[in-house]
VODRENNU-314508 format. One record per atom (N, C-alpha, C, O): residue number from 1; atom name; x, y, z. Coordinates in steps of 0.2 Angstrom, whole numbers. Each point is the difference from the previous one (the first is absolute). Example, Ala and Ser with C-alpha at 12.3 -4.5 7.8 and 13.67 -1.06 7.14 Angstrom:
1  N  66  -28  39
1  CA  -4  6  0
1  C  4  6  0
1  O  5  -1  3
2  N  -7  6  -7
2  CA  4  6  1
2  C  -4  5  3
2  O  3  6  1
END
This chain:
1  N  632  363  495
1  CA  1  4  -6
1  C  1  7  3
1  O  -4  3  4
2  N  9  1  -6
2  CA  2  6  2
2  C  -3  6  -5
2  O  2  -1  -6
3  N  -5  6  8
3  CA  -2  5  -4
3  C  3  7  2
3  O  1  1  6
4  N  1  3  -11
4  CA  3  6  1
4  C  -5  5  -3
4  O  -1  0  -6
5  N  -1  5  10
5  CA  -5  5  -3
5  C  4  7  0
5  O  2  2  5
6  N  -2  1  -11
6  CA  3  6  -1
6  C  -6  5  -1
6  O  -3  0  -4
7  N  3  4  10
7  CA  -6  5  0
7  C  -5  -2  5
7  O  -4  -5  -1
8  N  4  9  7
8  CA  -4  -3  5
8  C  -6  5  2
8  O  -2  1  5
9  N  -1  2  -11
9  CA  -6  4  0
9  C  -6  -4  1
9  O  0  -6  2
10  N  -5  9  -5
10  CA  -7  -3  0
10  C  0  -7  -3
10  O  -2  -5  3
11  N  5  5  -9
11  CA  0  -7  -4
11  C  5  -5  2
11  O  -2  -6  1
12  N  8  8  1
12  CA  5  -5  3
12  C  -2  -2  7
12  O  1  -6  1
13  N  -3  11  3
13  CA  -2  -2  6
13  C  -6  -4  1
13  O  0  -5  4
14  N  -5  6  -9
14  CA  -6  -4  0
14  C  2  -7  -2
14  O  -3  -5  2
15  N  7  4  -7
15  CA  2  -6  -3
15  C  4  -4  6
15  O  -1  -6  1
16  N  5  9  3
16  CA  4  -3  5
16  C  -5  -3  6
16  O  0  -5  2
17  N  -5  10  -1
17  CA  -5  -2  5
17  C  -4  -6  -2
17  O  -2  -5  4
18  N  0  4  -10
18  CA  -4  -5  -3
18  C  4  -6  -1
18  O  -3  -6  -1
19  N  10  6  1
19  CA  3  -6  -2
19  C  5  -3  6
19  O  5  -3  -2
20  N  -7  6  8
20  CA  4  -3  5
20  C  0  -7  1
20  O  5  -3  2
21  N  -10  0  -4
21  CA  -1  -8  1
21  C  3  -3  -6
21  O  0  -6  0
22  N  1  9  -5
22  CA  2  -3  -7
22  C  8  -1  0
22  O  2  -5  -2
23  N  1  11  5
23  CA  8  0  0
23  C  2  -2  6
23  O  -3  1  6
24  N  9  -4  -6
24  CA  3  -2  7
24  C  4  6  3
24  O  0  1  6
25  N  2  4  -11
25  CA  3  6  3
25  C  -1  6  -5
25  O  0  -1  -6
26  N  -2  7  8
26  CA  -1  5  -4
26  C  5  6  2
26  O  0  2  6
27  N  4  0  -11
27  CA  5  6  1
27  C  -3  6  -3
27  O  -2  -1  -6
28  N  3  7  9
28  CA  -3  6  -3
28  C  6  5  -1
28  O  4  1  4
29  N  -4  2  -10
29  CA  4  5  -2
29  C  -3  6  -2
29  O  -5  0  -4
30  N  7  6  6
30  CA  -3  6  -2
30  C  5  6  1
30  O  4  0  5
31  N  -4  5  -9
31  CA  5  5  1
31  C  -2  5  6
31  O  4  3  2
32  N  -11  -4  0
32  CA  -2  4  5
32  C  1  -4  7
32  O  -3  -5  1
33  N  7  8  3
33  CA  2  -4  6
33  C  -6  0  5
33  O  0  -5  3
34  N  -4  10  -3
34  CA  -6  0  4
34  C  -5  -6  -2
34  O  -3  -3  4
35  N  3  2  -11
35  CA  -5  -5  -2
35  C  3  -7  2
35  O  -4  -5  2
36  N  11  4  -2
36  CA  3  -6  2
36  C  -2  -2  8
36  O  -1  -5  1
37  N  2  11  3
37  CA  -1  -1  7
37  C  -8  -2  1
37  O  -1  -4  4
38  N  -3  8  -7
38  CA  -7  -1  0
38  C  -2  -7  -2
38  O  -4  -4  4
39  N  6  1  -9
39  CA  -1  -6  -3
39  C  2  -6  5
39  O  -4  -5  1
40  N  10  6  2
40  CA  2  -4  5
40  C  -4  0  6
40  O  -2  -6  3
41  N  0  12  0
41  CA  -4  0  6
41  C  -7  -2  -1
41  O  -3  -3  5
42  N  1  3  -11
42  CA  -7  -2  -1
42  C  0  -8  -2
42  O  -6  -3  0
43  N  11  0  0
43  CA  1  -7  -1
43  C  -2  -2  -8
43  O  -1  -6  -1
44  N  2  11  -3
44  CA  -1  -2  -7
44  C  6  -4  -3
44  O  -1  -4  -5
45  N  7  5  8
45  CA  6  -3  -3
45  C  4  -3  6
45  O  -2  1  6
46  N  6  -6  -8
46  CA  4  -3  6
46  C  6  4  1
46  O  3  0  6
47  N  0  3  -11
47  CA  6  4  1
47  C  1  5  -6
47  O  -3  -1  -5
48  N  6  6  6
48  CA  2  5  -5
48  C  6  -2  -3
48  O  4  -3  3
49  N  -3  5  -9
49  CA  6  -2  -4
49  C  3  5  -5
49  O  -3  6  0
50  N  7  -8  -4
50  CA  3  4  -6
50  C  1  -4  -6
50  O  -2  -6  0
51  N  5  8  -5
51  CA  0  -3  -6
51  C  4  -7  0
51  O  0  -4  -4
52  N  4  3  9
52  CA  4  -6  1
52  C  -5  -6  2
52  O  1  -5  -1
53  N  -7  7  4
53  CA  -5  -5  2
53  C  -4  -2  -6
53  O  -2  -6  0
54  N  2  10  -6
54  CA  -3  -2  -6
54  C  3  -6  -3
54  O  -4  -5  -2
55  N  10  4  2
55  CA  4  -5  -3
55  C  -2  -7  2
55  O  0  -5  -4
56  N  -2  4  10
56  CA  -2  -7  3
56  C  -7  -1  1
56  O  -2  -5  2
57  N  -2  10  -5
57  CA  -8  -1  1
57  C  -3  -4  -6
57  O  3  0  -5
58  N  -8  -4  7
58  CA  -3  -4  -5
58  C  -5  4  -4
58  O  -1  -1  -6
59  N  -2  6  10
59  CA  -5  4  -4
59  C  2  7  2
59  O  1  2  6
60  N  -1  3  -11
60  CA  1  7  1
60  C  -6  4  -3
60  O  -2  -1  -6
61  N  -1  5  10
61  CA  -6  4  -1
61  C  2  7  -1
61  O  3  3  5
62  N  -4  0  -11
62  CA  2  7  -1
62  C  -7  4  0
62  O  -3  1  -4
63  N  2  2  10
63  CA  -6  4  1
63  C  2  8  1
63  O  -1  3  5
64  N  4  -1  -10
64  CA  3  7  0
64  C  -2  4  -6
64  O  -3  -4  -5
65  N  4  10  4
65  CA  -2  4  -6
65  C  4  -3  -6
65  O  5  -4  0
66  N  -8  5  -6
66  CA  2  -3  -6
66  C  8  0  -2
66  O  3  -4  -1
67  N  -1  11  1
67  CA  7  1  -1
67  C  5  -4  5
67  O  5  -2  -1
68  N  -8  2  7
68  CA  4  -4  6
68  C  0  -7  -2
68  O  5  -3  1
69  N  -10  0  -4
69  CA  -1  -7  -2
69  C  6  -1  -5
69  O  4  -5  1
70  N  -4  9  -6
70  CA  5  -1  -5
70  C  7  0  2
70  O  4  -4  -2
71  N  -3  9  6
71  CA  7  1  3
71  C  2  -6  4
71  O  6  -2  0
72  N  -11  0  4
72  CA  1  -6  5
72  C  2  -7  -5
72  O  4  -4  2
73  N  -8  4  -7
73  CA  1  -6  -4
73  C  7  0  -3
73  O  3  -5  -1
74  N  -1  11  -1
74  CA  7  0  -3
74  C  5  -1  6
74  O  6  -3  -2
75  N  -7  4  8
75  CA  5  -1  5
75  C  -1  -8  2
75  O  6  -3  1
76  N  -12  0  -2
76  CA  0  -7  1
76  C  3  -4  -5
76  O  3  -5  1
77  N  -3  8  -7
77  CA  4  -4  -6
77  C  7  0  1
77  O  3  -5  -3
78  N  0  9  8
78  CA  7  -1  1
78  C  2  -4  6
78  O  5  -2  2
79  N  -11  -1  1
79  CA  1  -4  6
79  C  0  -8  -2
79  O  -1  -1  -6
80  N  3  -3  10
80  CA  1  -7  -2
80  C  -7  -3  3
80  O  1  -5  5
81  N  -6  6  -7
81  CA  -7  -3  2
81  C  0  -7  -3
81  O  2  -1  -5
82  N  -6  -3  9
82  CA  -1  -7  -3
82  C  -5  0  -6
82  O  -4  5  -1
83  N  6  -9  -3
83  CA  -4  0  -7
83  C  -8  -1  1
83  O  -4  1  -4
84  N  3  -4  10
84  CA  -7  -1  2
84  C  -4  5  4
84  O  -6  0  1
85  N  10  6  0
85  CA  -3  5  4
85  C  -5  3  -4
85  O  0  1  -6
86  N  -6  1  10
86  CA  -6  3  -3
86  C  0  7  2
86  O  0  2  6
87  N  0  3  -11
87  CA  -1  7  1
87  C  -7  2  -2
87  O  -2  -1  -6
88  N  -1  4  10
88  CA  -7  2  -2
88  C  0  8  1
88  O  1  2  6
89  N  -3  2  -11
89  CA  -1  7  1
89  C  -7  2  0
89  O  -4  -3  -3
90  N  3  8  7
90  CA  -7  3  0
90  C  -1  6  -3
90  O  -5  4  2
91  N  9  -2  -7
91  CA  -1  6  -4
91  C  -6  1  -3
91  O  -4  -4  -3
92  N  1  11  3
92  CA  -6  1  -3
92  C  0  1  -7
92  O  -6  0  -3
93  N  11  0  -1
93  CA  1  -1  -7
93  C  5  -5  -1
93  O  4  -1  4
94  N  -5  -3  -10
94  CA  4  -6  -1
94  C  5  1  -6
94  O  5  -3  1
95  N  -7  6  -6
95  CA  4  0  -6
95  C  8  2  1
95  O  4  -3  -2
96  N  -3  9  6
96  CA  6  2  1
96  C  4  -4  4
96  O  6  -1  -1
97  N  -9  -2  6
97  CA  4  -4  5
97  C  2  -7  -4
97  O  6  -2  1
98  N  -10  -1  -5
98  CA  1  -6  -4
98  C  6  2  -5
98  O  5  -4  -1
99  N  -6  10  -2
99  CA  5  2  -5
99  C  7  1  3
99  O  5  -2  -3
100  N  -5  5  9
100  CA  7  2  3
100  C  3  -6  4
100  O  5  1  3
101  N  -9  -6  -2
101  CA  2  -5  5
101  C  7  -4  -4
101  O  -1  -2  -5
102  N  6  2  9
102  CA  6  -4  -3
102  C  -2  -7  -2
102  O  -3  -3  3
103  N  6  1  -9
103  CA  -2  -6  -3
103  C  2  -6  4
103  O  -3  -5  0
104  N  9  6  4
104  CA  2  -6  4
104  C  -4  -2  6
104  O  1  -5  3
105  N  -6  10  -1
105  CA  -5  -2  5
105  C  -7  1  -2
105  O  -5  0  4
106  N  4  0  -11
106  CA  -7  1  -3
106  C  -4  -6  2
106  O  -6  1  2
107  N  9  -7  -2
107  CA  -4  -6  2
107  C  -2  0  7
107  O  -5  -4  2
108  N  9  7  2
108  CA  -1  0  7
108  C  -6  5  2
108  O  -4  -1  5
109  N  2  6  -10
109  CA  -5  5  2
109  C  -7  -2  -2
109  O  -1  -3  -6
110  N  -3  3  10
110  CA  -8  -1  -1
110  C  -3  7  0
110  O  -1  3  6
111  N  0  1  -11
111  CA  -2  7  -1
111  C  -7  0  2
111  O  -5  -3  -4
112  N  3  6  10
112  CA  -7  -1  3
112  C  -2  7  2
112  O  4  5  2
113  N  -11  -4  -2
113  CA  -3  6  3
113  C  -6  -2  4
113  O  -5  -2  -3
114  N  5  3  9
114  CA  -6  -2  4
114  C  -5  6  0
114  O  2  6  1
115  N  -8  -7  -3
115  CA  -5  5  -1
115  C  -3  1  7
115  O  -6  -2  1
116  N  10  5  4
116  CA  -2  1  7
116  C  3  6  2
116  O  6  2  -2
117  N  -8  1  8
117  CA  3  5  3
117  C  -5  5  3
117  O  -6  -1  0
118  N  9  5  4
118  CA  -4  6  3
118  C  4  6  -1
118  O  5  0  -3
119  N  -8  6  6
119  CA  3  6  -1
119  C  5  1  5
119  O  4  6  0
120  N  -2  -11  5
120  CA  4  1  5
120  C  7  -3  -2
120  O  0  -4  -4
121  N  5  6  8
121  CA  7  -3  -1
121  C  4  -1  6
121  O  -2  2  6
122  N  7  -6  -6
122  CA  4  -1  5
122  C  -1  -7  3
122  O  -6  -2  -1
123  N  10  -1  6
123  CA  -1  -6  3
123  C  -7  0  4
123  O  -3  -5  1
124  N  2  10  2
124  CA  -6  1  5
124  C  -7  -1  -4
124  O  -5  -2  2
125  N  6  3  -9
125  CA  -6  -1  -4
125  C  -1  -7  -3
125  O  -5  -1  -3
126  N  9  -3  5
126  CA  0  -7  -2
126  C  -7  -4  2
126  O  -2  1  6
127  N  -1  -4  -10
127  CA  -6  -4  1
127  C  1  -7  -2
127  O  2  -2  -5
128  N  -4  -3  10
128  CA  1  -7  -1
128  C  -4  -3  -6
128  O  3  -4  -4
129  N  -9  7  3
129  CA  -4  -3  -6
129  C  0  5  -6
129  O  -5  -1  -4
130  N  10  5  3
130  CA  0  5  -5
130  C  -1  -4  -7
130  O  -3  3  -5
131  N  7  -8  4
131  CA  0  -4  -6
131  C  -6  -5  -1
131  O  -1  -2  -6
132  N  -2  1  11
132  CA  -5  -6  0
132  C  -6  2  -5
132  O  -3  6  0
133  N  2  -11  -5
133  CA  -6  1  -5
133  C  2  6  -5
133  O  -5  2  -3
134  N  11  0  3
134  CA  2  5  -5
134  C  3  -3  -6
134  O  2  -6  0
135  N  -1  10  -5
135  CA  3  -3  -6
135  C  8  1  0
135  O  2  6  2
136  N  1  -11  -4
136  CA  8  1  -1
136  C  1  -1  -8
136  O  -1  -5  -2
137  N  3  10  -1
137  CA  1  0  -7
137  C  8  -2  -1
137  O  4  3  3
138  N  -3  -8  -7
138  CA  6  -3  -2
138  C  2  1  -7
138  O  -4  -2  -4
139  N  9  6  2
139  CA  1  2  -7
139  C  6  -4  -3
139  O  5  -2  3
140  N  -6  1  -9
140  CA  5  -4  -4
140  C  3  -6  3
140  O  6  -1  1
141  N  -11  -3  1
141  CA  2  -6  4
141  C  5  -5  -3
141  O  4  -3  3
142  N  -4  3  -10
142  CA  4  -4  -3
142  C  7  1  0
142  O  5  -4  -1
143  N  -3  11  3
143  CA  7  2  1
143  C  2  -2  7
143  O  6  1  1
144  N  -10  -3  3
144  CA  2  -2  7
144  C  2  -8  0
144  O  -3  -4  -4
145  N  7  2  9
145  CA  1  -7  0
145  C  -6  -4  3
145  O  -4  3  4
146  N  4  -9  -6
146  CA  -6  -4  2
146  C  0  -1  7
146  O  -5  0  4
147  N  11  -1  -1
147  CA  0  -1  8
147  C  -2  6  3
147  O  -4  0  5
148  N  7  6  -7
148  CA  -2  6  3
148  C  -7  2  0
148  O  -3  3  4
149  N  0  -5  -10
149  CA  -7  2  -1
149  C  -4  -5  5
149  O  -5  2  2
150  N  7  -8  -2
150  CA  -4  -5  5
150  C  1  3  7
150  O  -5  0  4
151  N  10  2  -2
151  CA  1  3  7
151  C  -4  6  1
151  O  -4  1  5
152  N  4  4  -10
152  CA  -4  6  1
152  C  -7  -2  0
152  O  -4  3  4
153  N  1  -7  -8
153  CA  -7  -2  0
153  C  -2  -3  6
153  O  -5  1  2
154  N  9  -5  1
154  CA  -1  -3  6
154  C  -1  5  6
154  O  -4  -1  4
155  N  8  6  -4
155  CA  0  5  5
155  C  -6  4  -1
155  O  -4  2  5
156  N  2  0  -11
156  CA  -6  4  -2
156  C  -6  -4  2
156  O  -5  3  3
157  N  5  -10  -4
157  CA  -6  -4  2
157  C  0  0  8
157  O  -6  0  3
158  N  11  0  0
158  CA  0  0  8
158  C  -3  6  2
158  O  -3  1  5
159  N  4  5  -9
159  CA  -2  6  2
159  C  -8  1  -2
159  O  -3  5  2
160  N  1  -10  -5
160  CA  -7  -1  -2
160  C  -2  5  -6
160  O  -5  4  0
161  N  10  -3  -4
161  CA  -1  5  -5
161  C  -2  -4  -7
161  O  1  -6  -1
162  N  -4  10  -3
162  CA  -2  -2  -7
162  C  5  2  -5
162  O  2  6  -1
163  N  1  -11  -2
163  CA  6  2  -5
163  C  -3  1  -7
163  O  -4  -4  -3
164  N  6  9  0
164  CA  -1  2  -7
164  C  6  1  -4
164  O  5  3  2
165  N  -5  -6  -8
165  CA  6  1  -4
165  C  -1  5  -6
165  O  -5  0  -3
166  N  10  4  2
166  CA  -1  5  -5
166  C  7  2  -3
166  O  5  0  3
167  N  -5  3  -9
167  CA  5  3  -3
167  C  2  7  4
167  O  -5  3  2
168  N  11  -2  -2
168  CA  2  6  4
168  C  -3  7  -3
168  O  -2  4  4
169  N  3  -4  -11
169  CA  -3  7  -3
169  C  -7  0  1
169  O  -3  6  2
170  N  -1  -12  -2
170  CA  -7  0  1
170  C  -2  2  7
170  O  -4  4  1
171  N  8  -7  4
171  CA  -1  2  7
171  C  1  8  1
171  O  -4  3  4
172  N  9  0  -7
172  CA  2  7  2
172  C  -6  4  -3
172  O  -2  5  3
173  N  -1  -7  -8
173  CA  -5  4  -3
173  C  -7  0  4
173  O  -3  5  2
174  N  2  -11  0
174  CA  -6  -2  5
174  C  1  4  6
174  O  -5  3  3
175  N  11  -4  0
175  CA  1  3  7
175  C  0  8  -1
175  O  -2  3  5
176  N  4  0  -10
176  CA  -1  7  -1
176  C  -7  3  1
176  O  -2  5  3
177  N  -3  -9  -6
177  CA  -7  2  0
177  C  -3  -2  6
177  O  -4  4  3
178  N  5  -10  0
178  CA  -3  -2  6
178  C  3  2  7
178  O  -4  0  5
179  N  10  1  -5
179  CA  4  2  6
179  C  3  7  0
179  O  -1  4  4
180  N  5  -3  -9
180  CA  4  6  0
180  C  -4  6  -2
180  O  1  5  4
181  N  -6  -5  -8
181  CA  -4  6  -2
181  C  -4  2  6
181  O  -1  6  1
182  N  -2  -11  2
182  CA  -4  2  6
182  C  4  4  6
182  O  -3  4  3
183  N  9  -6  -3
183  CA  4  4  5
183  C  2  7  -2
183  O  -1  4  4
184  N  2  -3  -11
184  CA  1  7  -2
184  C  -6  4  1
184  O  0  6  1
185  N  -6  -9  -3
185  CA  -6  3  1
185  C  -1  2  7
185  O  -2  6  2
186  N  3  -10  3
186  CA  -1  1  7
186  C  5  6  2
186  O  -2  4  4
187  N  8  -4  -6
187  CA  5  5  2
187  C  -3  7  -3
187  O  1  5  3
188  N  -3  -5  -9
188  CA  -3  6  -4
188  C  -6  2  4
188  O  -1  6  1
189  N  -4  -10  1
189  CA  -5  2  4
189  C  2  3  7
189  O  -3  6  2
190  N  8  -9  1
190  CA  2  3  6
190  C  3  7  0
190  O  -1  5  3
191  N  5  -4  -9
191  CA  3  6  -1
191  C  -5  6  -2
191  O  1  5  2
192  N  -6  -7  -6
192  CA  -5  4  -2
192  C  -4  3  6
192  O  -1  6  0
193  N  -1  -10  4
193  CA  -4  2  6
193  C  5  4  5
193  O  -3  5  2
194  N  9  -7  -1
194  CA  5  4  4
194  C  1  7  -3
194  O  1  5  4
195  N  -1  -4  -10
195  CA  1  6  -3
195  C  -6  4  0
195  O  0  6  -2
196  N  -6  -8  3
196  CA  -7  3  0
196  C  -3  1  6
196  O  -4  5  1
197  N  5  -9  4
197  CA  -4  0  6
197  C  5  1  6
197  O  6  -3  0
198  N  -9  6  5
198  CA  4  0  6
198  C  0  -6  5
198  O  -5  -4  -1
199  N  9  3  5
199  CA  0  -6  4
199  C  -6  -1  4
199  O  -3  -6  1
200  N  0  11  2
200  CA  -6  0  4
200  C  -6  -3  -4
200  O  -4  -4  2
201  N  3  6  -8
201  CA  -5  -2  -4
201  C  1  -7  -3
201  O  -5  -4  0
202  N  11  2  -1
202  CA  2  -7  -2
202  C  -2  -5  6
202  O  -4  -5  -1
203  N  6  7  7
203  CA  -2  -4  6
203  C  -7  -1  1
203  O  -3  -5  2
204  N  -1  11  -3
204  CA  -7  0  2
204  C  -4  -3  -6
204  O  -5  -4  2
205  N  7  4  -8
205  CA  -5  -2  -5
205  C  2  -7  -3
205  O  -3  -3  -4
206  N  10  1  5
206  CA  2  -6  -4
206  C  -3  -6  3
206  O  0  -2  6
207  N  -4  -1  -10
207  CA  -4  -6  2
207  C  3  -7  -3
207  O  6  1  -3
208  N  -10  -6  3
208  CA  3  -7  -2
208  C  2  1  -8
208  O  6  -3  -1
209  N  -9  6  -3
209  CA  1  0  -7
209  C  7  3  -1
209  O  4  -3  -4
210  N  -3  9  7
210  CA  7  3  -1
210  C  5  -4  3
210  O  6  0  -3
211  N  -7  -2  9
211  CA  5  -4  3
211  C  2  -6  -4
211  O  6  -2  0
212  N  -11  -2  -3
212  CA  2  -6  -4
212  C  4  2  -6
212  O  5  -3  -2
213  N  -7  9  -1
213  CA  3  2  -6
213  C  7  3  1
213  O  5  -1  -4
214  N  -4  4  10
214  CA  7  3  1
214  C  4  -5  4
214  O  6  2  2
215  N  -8  -8  0
215  CA  4  -4  4
215  C  7  -2  -2
215  O  5  0  3
216  N  -5  -1  -10
216  CA  6  -2  -3
216  C  5  5  0
216  O  6  -1  -1
217  N  -8  8  2
217  CA  5  5  0
217  C  4  0  7
217  O  5  4  1
218  N  -6  -9  3
218  CA  4  -1  6
218  C  6  -4  -1
218  O  4  -2  4
219  N  -4  -1  -10
219  CA  5  -5  -2
219  C  7  4  -1
219  O  1  6  0
220  N  4  -11  1
220  CA  7  3  0
220  C  2  3  -6
220  O  0  -3  -6
221  N  1  10  6
221  CA  2  4  -7
221  C  6  -3  -3
221  O  1  0  -6
222  N  4  -2  10
222  CA  7  -2  -3
222  C  -1  -6  -4
222  O  2  -1  -5
223  N  -6  -4  8
223  CA  -1  -6  -3
223  C  -4  1  -7
223  O  1  -3  -5
224  N  -7  7  6
224  CA  -4  1  -6
224  C  3  4  -5
224  O  -1  -1  -6
225  N  6  5  7
225  CA  3  4  -5
225  C  5  -5  -4
225  O  0  1  -6
226  N  2  -6  10
226  CA  4  -5  -4
226  C  -4  -4  -5
226  O  2  -1  -5
227  N  -8  -1  8
227  CA  -4  -4  -5
227  C  -3  4  -6
227  O  1  -2  -5
228  N  -3  9  7
228  CA  -2  4  -6
228  C  6  1  -5
228  O  -2  0  -6
229  N  8  1  8
229  CA  6  1  -4
229  C  1  -6  -5
229  O  1  0  -6
230  N  -2  -6  9
230  CA  2  -7  -3
230  C  -6  -1  -5
230  O  2  -4  -5
231  N  -8  6  6
231  CA  -5  -2  -4
231  C  -3  6  -4
231  O  -6  1  -1
232  N  10  4  0
232  CA  -2  6  -3
232  C  -5  0  -6
232  O  -5  3  0
233  N  7  -7  -5
233  CA  -4  0  -6
233  C  -7  -3  1
233  O  -5  3  -2
234  N  5  -8  6
234  CA  -7  -3  1
234  C  -4  4  5
234  O  -6  1  -1
235  N  9  3  6
235  CA  -3  4  4
235  C  -3  6  -4
235  O  -6  2  2
236  N  10  1  -6
236  CA  -3  5  -4
236  C  -6  -2  -4
236  O  -5  4  -1
237  N  5  -10  -2
237  CA  -5  -2  -4
237  C  -7  -1  5
237  O  -5  2  -2
238  N  6  -4  8
238  CA  -5  -1  4
238  C  -3  7  3
238  O  -6  1  0
239  N  11  4  0
239  CA  -3  7  2
239  C  -4  3  -5
239  O  -5  3  1
240  N  7  -4  -8
240  CA  -3  2  -6
240  C  -7  -3  0
240  O  -5  4  -1
241  N  4  -10  3
241  CA  -6  -4  0
241  C  -5  3  5
241  O  -6  1  -1
242  N  9  1  7
242  CA  -4  3  5
242  C  -2  7  -1
242  O  -5  2  1
243  N  10  2  -4
243  CA  -2  6  -2
243  C  -5  1  -5
243  O  -5  4  0
244  N  4  -9  -5
244  CA  -5  -1  -5
244  C  -7  -1  4
244  O  -5  3  -2
245  N  5  -7  7
245  CA  -6  -1  3
245  C  -2  6  4
245  O  -6  1  1
246  N  10  2  2
246  CA  -1  6  4
246  C  -2  6  -4
246  O  -5  3  2
247  N  7  -3  -8
247  CA  -2  5  -5
247  C  -7  -1  -2
247  O  -4  5  -1
248  N  2  -11  0
248  CA  -7  -2  -2
248  C  -4  2  5
248  O  -6  3  -1
249  N  7  -4  8
249  CA  -4  2  5
249  C  -1  7  1
249  O  -5  3  1
250  N  11  1  -2
250  CA  0  7  0
250  C  -5  3  -5
250  O  -3  5  1
251  N  4  -8  -7
251  CA  -4  3  -6
251  C  -8  -1  1
251  O  -4  4  -1
252  N  3  -10  4
252  CA  -7  -2  1
252  C  -3  5  6
252  O  -6  2  -1
253  N  10  -1  6
253  CA  -2  5  5
253  C  -1  7  -3
253  O  -5  3  2
254  N  10  -1  -5
254  CA  -1  7  -3
254  C  -6  1  -5
254  O  -3  5  0
255  N  1  -10  -3
255  CA  -5  0  -5
255  C  -7  -3  2
255  O  -4  -1  -4
256  N  4  0  11
256  CA  -6  -2  3
256  C  -3  -7  -3
256  O  -6  -1  -1
257  N  11  -3  -1
257  CA  -2  -7  -2
257  C  -1  -5  5
257  O  4  -4  1
258  N  -9  6  4
258  CA  0  -4  6
258  C  -2  -8  -1
258  O  2  -4  3
259  N  -6  3  -8
259  CA  -2  -7  -2
259  C  6  -4  -2
259  O  1  -6  1
260  N  3  10  -6
260  CA  6  -4  -2
260  C  5  -1  5
260  O  4  -5  0
261  N  -4  10  5
261  CA  5  -1  5
261  C  -2  -6  5
261  O  4  -3  2
262  N  -10  3  -1
262  CA  -3  -6  4
262  C  2  -7  -4
262  O  2  -4  4
263  N  -3  4  -10
263  CA  2  -6  -4
263  C  7  -2  1
263  O  2  -5  0
264  N  2  11  -1
264  CA  7  -1  1
264  C  2  -3  7
264  O  5  -4  0
265  N  -8  7  5
265  CA  1  -3  7
265  C  -2  -7  0
265  O  3  -4  4
266  N  -8  2  -7
266  CA  -3  -7  0
266  C  5  -5  -3
266  O  1  -5  3
267  N  3  8  -8
267  CA  5  -5  -3
267  C  6  -1  5
267  O  2  -5  1
268  N  -1  11  3
268  CA  5  -1  5
268  C  -2  -4  6
268  O  5  -4  3
269  N  -11  3  -2
269  CA  -3  -5  5
269  C  2  -7  -1
269  O  1  -4  4
270  N  0  3  -11
270  CA  1  -7  -2
270  C  7  -3  2
270  O  1  -6  1
271  N  4  11  1
271  CA  6  -2  2
271  C  0  -5  6
271  O  3  -5  0
272  N  -7  7  5
272  CA  0  -4  6
272  C  -4  -6  0
272  O  0  -4  4
273  N  -4  3  -10
273  CA  -4  -6  -1
273  C  5  -6  -2
273  O  -1  -6  0
274  N  7  8  -3
274  CA  5  -5  -2
274  C  6  -1  4
274  O  4  -4  -1
275  N  -4  8  7
275  CA  5  0  5
275  C  -1  -5  5
275  O  4  -1  5
END
């Protein structure tokens, strides 16, 4: 079985590394020529290719930003792909991708979102076990072909992932609160500190707590700008919810409501008891 991976960064590179024994041949496509060279030198792929290679691939993985996924789906719809070809996208939001997917290849598409990743990017960031024991969300599965769904599920099980099925709109709202909002908070924290503190004090005093909270601010700005744009409404709802909790904390501190503040923090402690 031949696989073509479009996008050789962290997600695509890690997928390639983890499925070397699943596929007979892996072809890598990326607009970044350096990424193509690195992926080949690292042994993530068997060869680099272009859109002509997509036409003959059994499985196509789209591990690129959301608008890039939509653009690529439209290009694929003009190709003569086999009716059994399986297309799997790794977009962080699903509603727009599903809505804009050309109807002639809708059954080929298994709209998926791997709940995995790190703050690093590029082929060198690839991790063989990135997907292991992680959740793969599959959206609007009834719109995918039975054969394509079967192939996708088999690949996800080979990766040792846990599959969860969800409606696209539901997914995008949950993703805003659990994934997208934490990133915008981390970027906000990083900018607040950079605007108030000099580099020497940051280096001297930054301990584990600050490093943990600001870690996500190392993420790729171009990719996350794309995600924030696509999930704008849900992201704004999540920011409002965060602002509401921050306002509560601010008011309790201002009014010396220390016991109430402690109780509020105890409620926050409950999050990691259910994770």
